[in-house]
C-alpha positions in Angstrom: 142.7 -163.0 174.5 142.1 -161.1 171.3 145.1 -159.2 169.9 145.7 -155.9 171.6 145.1 -153.6 168.6 144.8 -149.9 168.6 141.1 -150.0 168.3 140.8 -152.1 171.4 142.8 -149.8 173.6 141.0 -147.1 175.5 140.9 -143.6 174.0 140.2 -140.4 175.9 138.0 -138.3 173.8 135.4 -135.5 173.8 132.2 -136.3 172.1 131.0 -133.5 169.8 127.8 -132.7 168.1 127.0 -130.8 164.9 125.4 -128.1 167.0 128.6 -127.5 168.9 131.4 -127.7 166.4 130.5 -128.3 162.7 128.3 -125.3 162.2 129.8 -121.9 160.9 130.9 -119.5 163.6 127.7 -117.3 163.4 125.5 -120.4 163.6 127.5 -121.7 166.6 127.1 -118.4 168.4 123.4 -118.4 167.7 123.1 -122.0 168.8 124.9 -121.3 172.1 122.7 -118.3 172.7 119.6 -120.5 172.2 121.0 -123.1 174.6 121.8 -120.4 177.2 118.2 -119.2 177.0 116.9 -122.7 177.4 119.3 -123.1 180.4 118.0 -119.9 182.0 114.4 -121.1 181.5 115.1 -124.0 183.8 114.8 -121.6 186.7 111.0 -121.8 186.2 110.8 -125.6 186.0 107.8 -126.9 187.8 108.6 -130.4 189.0 106.8 -132.2 191.8 108.6 -131.8 195.2 111.5 -130.1 193.5 112.9 -126.6 194.0 115.5 -125.1 191.6 117.9 -123.2 193.7 120.1 -121.7 191.0 120.7 -121.9 187.3 123.9 -120.6 185.8 125.4 -120.7 182.3 129.1 -121.5 182.4 130.7 -119.9 179.3 133.6 -122.5 179.2 137.0 -122.7 180.7 138.8 -124.2 183.7 137.0 -126.1 186.4 138.8 -126.5 189.7 139.6 -130.0 191.1 136.9 -131.8 193.1 137.4 -131.0 196.8 135.7 -134.2 197.7 138.0 -136.4 195.6 139.2 -138.3 198.7 135.7 -139.6 199.0 134.7 -140.0 195.4 138.0 -141.3 193.9 138.1 -138.5 191.3 141.4 -137.2 190.1 142.7 -133.9 191.4 143.5 -132.4 188.0 142.1 -129.2 186.6 139.6 -129.6 183.8 138.8 -127.5 180.7 135.1 -127.6 180.1 133.0 -126.5 177.1 130.1 -124.2 177.7 127.4 -125.8 179.8 124.4 -125.1 182.1 124.7 -125.7 185.8 121.5 -126.4 187.7 121.4 -126.8 191.5 118.3 -127.9 193.2 116.6 -129.7 196.1 114.1 -132.5 196.1 111.6 -133.4 198.9 112.5 -130.7 201.4 111.0 -131.5 204.8 111.4 -131.6 208.5 112.7 -135.0 209.7 111.7 -137.1 212.7 114.6 -135.6 214.6 113.4 -132.0 213.9 116.2 -131.2 211.4 115.7 -130.0 207.8 116.2 -132.5 205.1 116.3 -132.4 201.3 118.0 -134.3 198.5 120.5 -131.7 197.1 121.7 -132.2 193.5 123.7 -130.6 190.8 123.1 -131.2 187.1 125.4 -130.0 184.3 124.1 -129.9 180.8 126.7 -129.4 178.1 126.5 -127.5 174.8 128.0 -130.5 173.0 125.5 -133.0 174.4 126.1 -136.6 173.2 122.5 -137.7 174.0 123.7 -139.5 177.1 123.2 -139.1 180.9 125.6 -140.1 183.6 124.8 -140.2 187.3 127.9 -139.6 189.3 128.2 -141.5 192.6 129.2 -140.0 195.9 131.5 -141.4 198.6 131.8 -142.0 202.4 128.5 -141.3 204.0 127.7 -138.8 201.3 126.3 -135.5 202.7 128.0 -133.3 200.0 127.4 -132.4 196.4 130.5 -132.9 194.4 130.9 -131.0 191.1 128.9 -133.0 188.5 131.8 -133.6 186.1 131.9 -137.4 185.8 135.6 -138.0 186.4 136.7 -141.6 186.2 136.6 -142.6 189.8 140.2 -143.9 190.1 142.6 -141.3 191.4 145.3 -141.9 188.8 143.1 -142.1 185.7 143.8 -139.5 183.0 140.8 -140.4 180.9 138.4 -137.7 179.8 135.6 -137.0 182.3 132.1 -137.6 181.2 131.1 -133.9 181.0 133.9 -133.2 178.6 132.7 -136.1 176.4 129.3 -134.5 176.1 127.4 -136.2 178.9 124.7 -134.5 181.0 126.0 -135.3 184.5 124.2 -135.2 187.8 125.6 -135.6 191.4 123.8 -135.5 194.7 124.2 -135.5 198.5 121.8 -138.5 198.9 119.4 -136.6 201.2 121.4 -135.1 204.0 124.3 -132.7 204.7 127.6 -133.3 206.5 130.2 -135.5 204.9 131.2 -137.3 208.1 128.0 -136.8 210.1 125.9 -140.0 210.5 123.3 -138.3 212.7 120.8 -138.4 209.7 120.2 -142.0 210.7 117.8 -140.8 213.3 115.3 -140.1 210.5 113.7 -143.1 208.7 113.4 -141.4 205.3 116.9 -140.1 205.4 118.2 -143.6 206.0 116.1 -144.8 203.0 117.4 -142.0 200.8 121.0 -142.7 201.7 120.5 -146.5 201.2 119.1 -146.2 197.7 115.9 -144.1 197.3 117.6 -140.8 196.4 119.0 -142.4 193.3 115.6 -143.0 191.8 114.3 -139.5 192.8 117.3 -137.6 191.4 117.2 -139.7 188.2 113.6 -138.8 187.6 114.2 -135.1 188.1 117.4 -135.0 186.1 115.8 -136.7 183.1 112.9 -134.2 183.2 115.4 -131.3 183.2 117.4 -132.9 180.4 114.2 -133.1 178.3 113.3 -129.5 179.0 116.8 -128.4 178.0 117.3 -130.5 174.9 113.7 -131.3 174.0 114.5 -135.0 174.1 115.3 -137.8 176.5 118.8 -139.3 176.7 119.4 -142.4 174.6 121.6 -144.0 177.2 121.8 -143.6 180.9 124.8 -144.7 183.0 125.8 -144.6 186.7 129.5 -144.4 187.7 131.1 -144.2 191.1 133.7 -145.6 193.5 133.5 -146.7 197.2 130.0 -145.8 198.5 129.5 -144.4 194.9 130.3 -147.9 193.7 127.7 -149.3 196.0 125.2 -146.8 194.6 126.2 -147.9 191.1 125.4 -151.5 191.9 122.1 -150.4 193.5 121.3 -148.5 190.3 121.3 -151.8 188.4 119.6 -153.8 191.2 116.8 -151.4 192.2 116.4 -149.2 189.0 116.9 -151.6 186.1 114.5 -149.7 183.9 116.5 -146.4 184.3 120.1 -147.4 183.6 121.7 -149.1 180.6 125.1 -149.5 182.3 127.0 -148.9 185.4 130.7 -148.6 186.5 131.2 -149.6 190.1 134.7 -149.0 191.5 135.9 -150.6 194.8 132.3 -150.9 195.7 131.2 -150.9 199.4 128.4 -153.2 198.3 128.3 -154.8 201.7 129.0 -151.6 203.6 127.2 -152.8 206.7 129.3 -155.9 207.2 132.5 -154.1 206.1 131.8 -151.8 209.2 131.8 -155.0 211.3 135.1 -155.9 209.6 136.5 -152.5 210.6 135.5 -153.1 214.2 137.4 -156.4 214.1 140.5 -154.8 212.6 140.4 -152.0 215.2 140.3 -154.5 218.0 143.2 -156.4 216.6 145.4 -153.4 216.0 144.7 -152.1 219.5 145.4 -155.5 221.1 148.9 -155.6 219.5 149.7 -151.9 219.6 152.9 -151.1 221.6 152.8 -148.5 224.4 154.8 -145.3 224.7 156.6 -144.0 227.7 153.2 -142.7 229.1 151.7 -146.2 228.8 149.5 -145.2 225.9 148.8 -147.6 223.1 150.0 -146.3 219.7 148.0 -148.1 217.0 150.1 -146.7 214.2 153.1 -148.6 215.5 151.4 -151.9 215.7 152.9 -152.4 212.2 155.7 -150.0 211.4 156.6 -148.9 207.9 159.6 -151.2 208.1 157.3 -154.1 209.0 155.0 -153.4 206.0 157.9 -153.0 203.6 159.3 -156.4 204.7 155.9 -158.0 204.2 155.4 -156.4 200.8 158.8 -157.5 199.5 158.2 -161.0 200.8 154.7 -161.2 199.1 156.3 -160.1 195.8 159.1 -162.6 196.2 156.7 -165.4 196.8 154.0 -164.5 194.3 155.1 -161.9 191.7 156.3 -164.5 189.1 153.2 -166.7 189.3 151.8 -164.8 186.3 155.0 -165.6 184.3 156.9 -162.4 185.0 158.4 -160.8 188.1 157.6 -157.1 187.4 156.0 -155.8 190.7 152.5 -156.8 189.7 150.8 -159.9 191.2 148.2 -160.6 188.6 147.8 -164.2 189.8 146.7 -162.9 193.2 144.4 -165.8 194.0 147.4 -168.2 193.6 149.4 -166.2 196.1 150.3 -168.5 199.0 152.2 -166.1 201.2 152.0 -166.7 205.0 153.1 -164.2 207.6 155.2 -167.0 209.2 157.6 -166.6 206.3 158.8 -163.3 207.8 158.5 -164.2 211.5 162.3 -163.8 211.9 162.1 -160.2 210.6 158.9 -158.9 212.3 158.4 -161.2 215.3 155.7 -163.6 216.5 153.2 -161.0 217.7 153.1 -159.2 214.4 152.7 -162.5 212.6 149.7 -163.2 214.9 148.3 -159.7 214.1 148.6 -160.2 210.4 146.9 -163.6 210.6 144.1 -162.1 212.6 143.5 -159.1 210.3 143.9 -160.9 207.0 141.9 -163.8 208.2 138.8 -161.5 208.5 136.3 -160.9 211.2 135.2 -164.1 212.9 132.7 -165.2 215.5 133.6 -167.6 218.4 132.9 -170.6 216.1 135.6 -169.4 213.7 133.1 -168.4 211.0 133.7 -165.3 209.0 131.2 -162.5 209.6 133.2 -160.4 207.2 135.5 -161.7 204.4 139.2 -162.5 204.6 141.7 -160.4 202.6 144.3 -161.3 200.0 148.0 -160.5 200.5 149.2 -158.1 197.8 152.1 -155.7 197.2 150.1 -152.6 198.3 150.2 -153.5 202.0 153.1 -151.0 202.5 151.5 -148.1 200.6 150.3 -144.9 202.2 146.7 -145.7 201.2 146.7 -148.9 203.1 148.2 -147.3 206.2 145.8 -144.3 206.0 142.8 -146.5 206.2 143.9 -149.3 208.6 146.1 -147.7 211.2 147.1 -144.1 210.3 150.3 -142.4 211.5 149.2 -140.8 214.8 151.9 -141.0 217.5 149.3 -140.2 220.2 146.8 -142.3 222.1 144.1 -141.2 219.6 144.4 -143.2 216.4 143.8 -141.4 213.1 143.4 -144.3 210.7 140.1 -143.9 208.8 138.8 -147.2 210.2 138.9 -145.4 213.6 137.9 -141.9 212.6 135.1 -142.8 210.2 134.3 -146.4 210.9 133.6 -146.2 214.6 130.9 -143.5 214.3 129.4 -145.1 211.2 129.0 -148.4 212.9 127.4 -147.1 216.1 125.3 -144.3 214.6 124.1 -145.8 211.3 124.8 -149.5 210.8 123.7 -150.8 214.2 120.0 -151.0 215.2 119.0 -149.6 217.5 121.3 -146.6 217.1 123.9 -146.9 219.9 126.0 -143.7 220.0 127.5 -144.6 223.4 128.4 -148.2 222.3 132.1 -148.9 222.4 133.2 -150.7 219.2 136.2 -152.0 221.1 133.6 -154.2 223.0 131.8 -155.3 219.8 130.9 -159.0 220.3 131.1 -160.8 216.9 128.6 -163.4 218.1 125.7 -161.3 219.4 126.4 -157.8 218.0 126.8 -158.8 214.4 123.1 -159.4 214.1 122.5 -155.8 215.0 123.6 -154.7 211.5 121.2 -157.1 209.7 118.3 -154.7 209.5 120.3 -151.9 207.9 122.1 -154.4 205.6 118.8 -155.5 204.2 118.1 -152.1 202.7 121.6 -150.7 202.4 123.8 -153.4 200.9 123.9 -153.9 197.1 124.5 -157.7 197.2 121.6 -159.0 195.3 122.1 -161.6 192.5 118.7 -161.3 190.9 119.2 -158.9 187.9 116.9 -160.5 185.3 115.3 -157.2 184.2 118.6 -155.4 183.9 120.1 -158.3 181.9 117.0 -158.6 179.6 117.1 -154.9 178.7 120.7 -155.2 177.7 122.2 -153.6 180.8 125.9 -153.9 181.4 127.9 -153.8 184.6 131.7 -153.2 184.9 133.1 -153.5 188.4 136.8 -152.8 189.3 138.4 -153.5 192.6 141.8 -153.0 194.1 143.3 -156.2 195.3 145.1 -154.1 198.0 141.9 -152.3 199.0 142.1 -151.9 202.8 138.4 -150.9 203.2 136.4 -153.5 201.1 137.8 -156.9 200.7 138.6 -158.2 197.2 137.6 -161.7 198.5 134.1 -160.4 199.4 133.5 -159.0 195.9 134.9 -162.1 194.3 132.6 -164.3 196.3 129.6 -162.2 195.3 130.5 -162.4 191.7 130.9 -166.1 191.9 127.4 -166.3 193.4 126.0 -164.1 190.6 127.4 -166.6 188.1 125.8 -169.4 190.0 122.4 -167.7 190.3 122.2 -166.2 186.8 122.8 -167.8 183.4 125.6 -166.2 181.3 126.2 -163.5 184.0 129.6 -162.6 182.4 127.7 -161.6 179.3 126.4 -158.5 181.2 128.6 -158.2 184.3 132.4 -158.3 184.5 134.8 -157.7 187.4 138.3 -156.4 186.8 140.7 -156.8 189.7 143.5 -154.3 189.9 146.7 -155.7 191.6 148.4 -153.4 194.0 145.6 -150.8 194.0 144.3 -149.6 197.3 141.0 -147.7 197.6 139.7 -146.0 194.5 143.3 -145.7 193.3 146.7 -145.4 195.0 149.3 -148.0 195.7 152.0 -149.6 193.6 149.6 -150.2 190.7 148.5 -149.6 187.2 145.6 -147.3 188.0 145.4 -145.2 184.8 142.5 -146.9 183.0 139.2 -146.0 181.4 136.2 -148.2 182.3 133.7 -145.7 181.0 134.9 -146.1 177.4 134.8 -149.9 177.9 131.2 -149.5 179.1 130.3 -147.3 176.1 131.7 -149.8 173.6 129.8 -152.6 175.4 126.4 -150.9 175.4 126.7 -149.0 172.1 128.6 -151.5 169.9 128.0 -154.8 171.8 131.8 -155.1 172.2 132.3 -156.9 175.5 135.5 -155.8 177.3 138.0 -158.7 177.0 140.4 -156.5 178.8 140.9 -152.9 179.9 144.2 -151.3 179.2 145.9 -150.0 182.4 149.0 -147.8 182.7 151.4 -147.0 185.6 150.0 -144.8 188.4 151.9 -142.3 190.5 153.3 -144.8 193.0 154.3 -147.5 190.5 158.1 -147.2 190.0 158.2 -148.1 186.3 156.4 -145.3 184.5 156.6 -147.1 181.1 154.6 -150.0 182.3 151.2 -151.0 180.8 149.2 -154.1 181.1 145.7 -155.5 180.4 143.2 -155.7 183.3 141.5 -159.0 182.7 137.9 -159.9 183.5 137.8 -162.2 186.5 138.7 -165.1 186.8 141.2 -164.6 183.9 144.7 -163.5 184.8 147.0 -161.3 182.8 149.8 -163.7 181.9 153.1 -162.9 180.4 153.6 -164.6 177.0 156.9 -163.0 175.9 158.2 -159.8 174.5 158.6 -156.3 175.9 157.6 -156.6 179.6 156.3 -153.0 179.6 153.8 -153.5 176.7 150.3 -154.8 177.2 150.6 -156.8 174.0 153.1 -159.0 175.8 150.3 -160.3 178.0 147.2 -162.3 177.4 144.2 -163.0 179.6 144.1 -166.7 180.6 
């Protein structure tokens, strides 16, 4: 790995323009007034199938945290923003096949200090909401400067329906298509027209950045719109969302099978693995695998070399819980023992609140509150299965015959293509990061896709790189180094042709050693300790 010099480390910054900062005060005031006029003129924009609902000039100041951060992965910090134009609009308003009103809602923010770049901000969950178009790095613990503050024009959208946890839009064919991928192209076209009207020129670079479902959308941006985007950042991507839903059904069945009963005879899923159980497993995984990267420091960089087996803690947790862990981490299987969704790696984050929140929750009632149950069940029966089966009981999901019911949706919804010739030829770049402890989308699944990409395309690592984040759960969280900046790495790759040999990462909220920093290495390289201060990134190299 190249030396970790200052120039190589990520820098949080705000891009400025001569218009915004270098002119005398009177000229700056005049320039801002002109931009405000151009902003207000966007009310009268005449764009096919598009209605501008509101236009507002924001004079600058504090922006509140993103209320949808749990879906998008954005940090919850307040943001100081320069003056900018805020446009809210709708595209393709219509009455759907189910009699409901539909439209693709969007928000576009156009900064006074525009850097001639455009960023599409991904959503999360089943979408259905419009998050503030700020362009925060989609990892909860990142302190890197959001795209809007850097001078990007940023757009966000609801992907064509309303209701963050409401899959009923699946009853309308076009709403399905819009959620799957089509809304990205439509919003991009409208956003770029508004950008040109505002600044009198088109953006020089266009990016997409998101986590979870927003990460899937980012991968789709490269796969389905290779002429529109120069680069994407895809975090913890639900790129095979359809089959991940099958994986959730498998997990739910296993946890219910092994859940203990209370005095009323009710099964309590949250107690299938107690916090003490998970703590025991996490400590055992660290004991077995932490030092495989050359240093026992709470970070399992050599995660693929980890050979932990639940049987190693059978005396502490019992035979049934060993069987449960083997069933869950082995991945969803059919009766022939073939995986219909990927297996999962063992990692230190198994005892974190993020892992529990998704897999089993903490409800002490007969109604589980893990997100796999509260979100996964409805999504599977009302969106991913065809025909739509709202009365289907996922606890009866048959992994032989029912798995094929998601194939139709997977064909249009999942971003798992490995044919990216146009994107590559145009110089497009793709940075993907994934938490090794992600309880929603398996790190093994992403690894397998990336290996196939490298088989199917020559020199794939020259335009697409995956960075595994040990200990991180879903879009941040866990005992991990989650304070990193993939957007700056993407900018340097597209603007300066400096491929990211690593991305600097610093300790997150749940990592006990706040002084810790380390390079995130492009897969399959591993951050390996070579000597020196164990808290310094320069003491590691990617091998």
